[in-house]
MIKOLDO-555513 format. One record per residue (C-alpha): residue in one letter; z, x, y. Coordinates in Angstrom, 2 decimals, padded with zeros to 5 digits, always signed. Layout:
# MIKOLDO-555513
{residuo->a	pz->Z	px->X	py->Y};
...
//
This chain:
# MIKOLDO-555513
{residuo->m	pz->+000.19	px->+000.20	py->+000.07};
{residuo->t	pz->+001.11	px->+002.98	py->+002.57};
{residuo->q	pz->-002.43	px->+004.77	py->+001.58};
{residuo->r	pz->-004.78	px->+000.93	py->+002.81};
{residuo->t	pz->-002.13	px->+001.23	py->+006.10};
{residuo->f	pz->-002.72	px->+004.57	py->+006.86};
{residuo->k	pz->-006.69	px->+003.50	py->+006.44};
{residuo->i	pz->-007.09	px->+000.99	py->+008.70};
{residuo->i	pz->-005.13	px->+002.94	py->+010.69};
{residuo->l	pz->-007.21	px->+005.57	py->+011.08};
{residuo->l	pz->-010.73	px->+003.18	py->+010.76};
{residuo->s	pz->-008.85	px->+001.82	py->+014.13};
{residuo->c	pz->-008.50	px->+004.76	py->+015.81};
{residuo->i	pz->-011.97	px->+006.60	py->+014.84};
{residuo->s	pz->-013.28	px->+002.95	py->+016.15};
{residuo->a	pz->-011.26	px->+003.29	py->+019.62};
{residuo->i	pz->-012.80	px->+006.60	py->+020.64};
{residuo->s	pz->-015.54	px->+004.93	py->+019.04};
{residuo->f	pz->-015.48	px->+002.46	py->+021.58};
{residuo->t	pz->-014.92	px->+004.86	py->+024.50};
{residuo->a	pz->-016.73	px->+007.49	py->+024.36};
{residuo->c	pz->-020.05	px->+004.81	py->+024.09};
{residuo->s	pz->-018.53	px->+003.51	py->+027.81};
{residuo->a	pz->-018.15	px->+007.08	py->+029.58};
{residuo->l	pz->-022.08	px->+008.01	py->+027.96};
{residuo->s	pz->-023.32	px->+005.27	py->+029.49};
{residuo->t	pz->-021.85	px->+005.23	py->+032.73};
{residuo->q	pz->-022.49	px->+008.53	py->+033.92};
{residuo->n	pz->-025.39	px->+009.00	py->+035.95};
{residuo->n	pz->-028.59	px->+011.41	py->+034.09};
{residuo->g	pz->-027.66	px->+012.90	py->+037.24};
{residuo->a	pz->-030.18	px->+010.66	py->+039.79};
{residuo->q	pz->-028.90	px->+010.61	py->+043.26};
{residuo->t	pz->-030.29	px->+008.15	py->+045.80};
{residuo->l	pz->-031.17	px->+010.42	py->+049.31};
{residuo->q	pz->-031.95	px->+007.05	py->+051.71};
{residuo->q	pz->-032.62	px->+004.04	py->+051.35};
{residuo->v	pz->-034.74	px->+001.99	py->+054.08};
{residuo->k	pz->-034.74	px->-001.29	py->+054.04};
{residuo->n	pz->-037.15	px->-004.11	py->+055.78};
{residuo->i	pz->-040.55	px->-001.59	py->+055.50};
{residuo->g	pz->-044.13	px->-002.95	py->+056.98};
{residuo->a	pz->-045.20	px->-003.85	py->+053.45};
{residuo->t	pz->-047.85	px->-005.35	py->+051.74};
{residuo->p	pz->-048.50	px->-007.83	py->+050.57};
{residuo->s	pz->-045.50	px->-008.94	py->+053.02};
{residuo->t	pz->-042.47	px->-009.40	py->+051.62};
{residuo->e	pz->-038.94	px->-010.16	py->+052.63};
{residuo->g	pz->-035.93	px->-008.01	py->+053.14};
{residuo->n	pz->-036.78	px->-004.78	py->+051.26};
{residuo->i	pz->-035.83	px->-002.36	py->+050.28};
{residuo->a	pz->-037.00	px->+001.33	py->+049.29};
{residuo->k	pz->-034.42	px->+003.55	py->+047.59};
{residuo->l	pz->-035.42	px->+007.65	py->+047.69};
{residuo->i	pz->-034.02	px->+008.85	py->+044.68};
{residuo->k	pz->-033.27	px->+012.77	py->+043.27};
{residuo->q	pz->-033.78	px->+013.77	py->+039.52};
{residuo->d	pz->-032.96	px->+016.10	py->+038.61};
{residuo->q	pz->-037.16	px->+017.32	py->+037.61};
{residuo->h	pz->-038.77	px->+015.13	py->+040.81};
{residuo->c	pz->-037.83	px->+012.32	py->+042.62};
{residuo->n	pz->-038.91	px->+008.48	py->+043.04};
{residuo->i	pz->-039.62	px->+005.31	py->+045.24};
{residuo->e	pz->-038.62	px->+002.72	py->+044.25};
{residuo->f	pz->-039.31	px->-000.45	py->+046.25};
{residuo->t	pz->-037.77	px->-003.69	py->+045.69};
{residuo->g	pz->-039.87	px->-006.10	py->+048.14};
{residuo->y	pz->-038.32	px->-010.26	py->+047.68};
{residuo->f	pz->-041.18	px->-013.02	py->+048.32};
{residuo->d	pz->-041.72	px->-016.30	py->+047.83};
{residuo->g	pz->-040.96	px->-017.45	py->+044.44};
{residuo->g	pz->-040.16	px->-014.35	py->+042.94};
{residuo->q	pz->-039.53	px->-010.38	py->+043.49};
{residuo->a	pz->-041.30	px->-006.81	py->+042.80};
{residuo->v	pz->-040.34	px->-003.30	py->+041.68};
{residuo->e	pz->-041.98	px->-001.02	py->+042.48};
{residuo->h	pz->-041.92	px->+002.82	py->+040.78};
{residuo->w	pz->-042.88	px->+005.78	py->+041.73};
{residuo->s	pz->-043.16	px->+009.19	py->+040.67};
{residuo->f	pz->-043.21	px->+012.62	py->+042.42};
{residuo->n	pz->-042.41	px->+016.22	py->+042.69};
{residuo->q	pz->-043.48	px->+019.32	py->+045.08};
{residuo->n	pz->-046.86	px->+019.08	py->+043.39};
{residuo->g	pz->-047.44	px->+015.31	py->+043.93};
{residuo->l	pz->-047.45	px->+012.23	py->+042.70};
{residuo->i	pz->-047.12	px->+011.80	py->+038.94};
{residuo->s	pz->-047.23	px->+007.68	py->+037.92};
{residuo->a	pz->-046.54	px->+005.03	py->+039.77};
{residuo->s	pz->-045.70	px->+001.02	py->+038.32};
{residuo->s	pz->-045.89	px->-002.60	py->+039.32};
{residuo->t	pz->-043.63	px->-004.90	py->+037.76};
{residuo->t	pz->-043.66	px->-008.22	py->+039.56};
{residuo->q	pz->-041.21	px->-011.28	py->+037.87};
{residuo->h	pz->-042.04	px->-015.18	py->+039.21};
{residuo->y	pz->-039.21	px->-017.26	py->+040.19};
{residuo->k	pz->-039.06	px->-021.53	py->+040.00};
{residuo->d	pz->-035.76	px->-022.84	py->+041.11};
{residuo->k	pz->-033.82	px->-019.98	py->+040.17};
{residuo->m	pz->-035.85	px->-019.01	py->+036.85};
{residuo->l	pz->-037.93	px->-017.07	py->+035.25};
{residuo->a	pz->-041.13	px->-018.94	py->+035.85};
{residuo->q	pz->-044.04	px->-016.91	py->+033.85};
{residuo->p	pz->-043.76	px->-013.58	py->+031.68};
{residuo->t	pz->-043.39	px->-010.83	py->+033.64};
{residuo->t	pz->-046.46	px->-008.79	py->+034.21};
{residuo->a	pz->-046.03	px->-004.59	py->+034.36};
{residuo->t	pz->-048.78	px->-002.47	py->+036.39};
{residuo->t	pz->-049.85	px->+000.74	py->+036.17};
{residuo->f	pz->-051.50	px->+002.35	py->+039.03};
{residuo->d	pz->-054.07	px->+004.52	py->+038.55};
{residuo->v	pz->-052.44	px->+007.93	py->+040.57};
{residuo->q	pz->-055.82	px->+009.77	py->+041.14};
{residuo->d	pz->-057.13	px->+006.51	py->+042.47};
{residuo->a	pz->-057.56	px->+007.01	py->+046.95};
{residuo->t	pz->-055.80	px->+003.94	py->+047.59};
{residuo->v	pz->-053.24	px->+004.45	py->+045.71};
{residuo->q	pz->-052.39	px->+008.15	py->+046.69};
{residuo->a	pz->-052.97	px->+006.88	py->+051.04};
{residuo->n	pz->-049.96	px->+003.46	py->+049.70};
{residuo->f	pz->-048.05	px->+005.98	py->+048.02};
{residuo->h	pz->-047.95	px->+008.18	py->+051.75};
{residuo->k	pz->-047.57	px->+005.50	py->+053.82};
{residuo->l	pz->-044.63	px->+004.91	py->+051.19};
{residuo->q	pz->-043.16	px->+008.09	py->+051.87};
{residuo->s	pz->-043.44	px->+007.81	py->+055.45};
{residuo->n	pz->-040.57	px->+005.47	py->+055.75};
{residuo->f	pz->-037.88	px->+008.36	py->+054.59};
{residuo->s	pz->-036.55	px->+011.33	py->+057.06};
{residuo->a	pz->-038.86	px->+014.70	py->+056.21};
{residuo->d	pz->-035.22	px->+016.49	py->+055.57};
{residuo->k	pz->-034.84	px->+013.87	py->+052.41};
{residuo->l	pz->-037.86	px->+014.83	py->+051.03};
{residuo->a	pz->-037.57	px->+018.04	py->+051.83};
{residuo->q	pz->-035.01	px->+018.04	py->+049.03};
{residuo->c	pz->-037.62	px->+016.89	py->+046.65};
{residuo->h	pz->-039.00	px->+019.99	py->+046.71};
//
């Protein structure tokens, strides 16, 4: 009987340690640091209350742009380093009565396209030069 009790206590302790470790590891930010956040930038198509964040990662930076429009939101991710734009994508969600009305649509932009490059440079221009310099 004491051997069974010991096994139960041991299993409980191991489980508690495992849960604690998983909780602690999941809250780490993987080296990401928000350098600057800008609100209500000029964007096309027009959005209300949009937010752009400049986020430094270990090997590159990201710009996360969230634009809210009538009936939904779009989130764009622009990854870049000192050599230029690495990747860009957008996810759009449409809502009706505060519920997801359509499936989420995801788009990957062609980073070699001149229009995509122009949009990227326009988005970058909303951040201060010293914050952008930290990405190089």
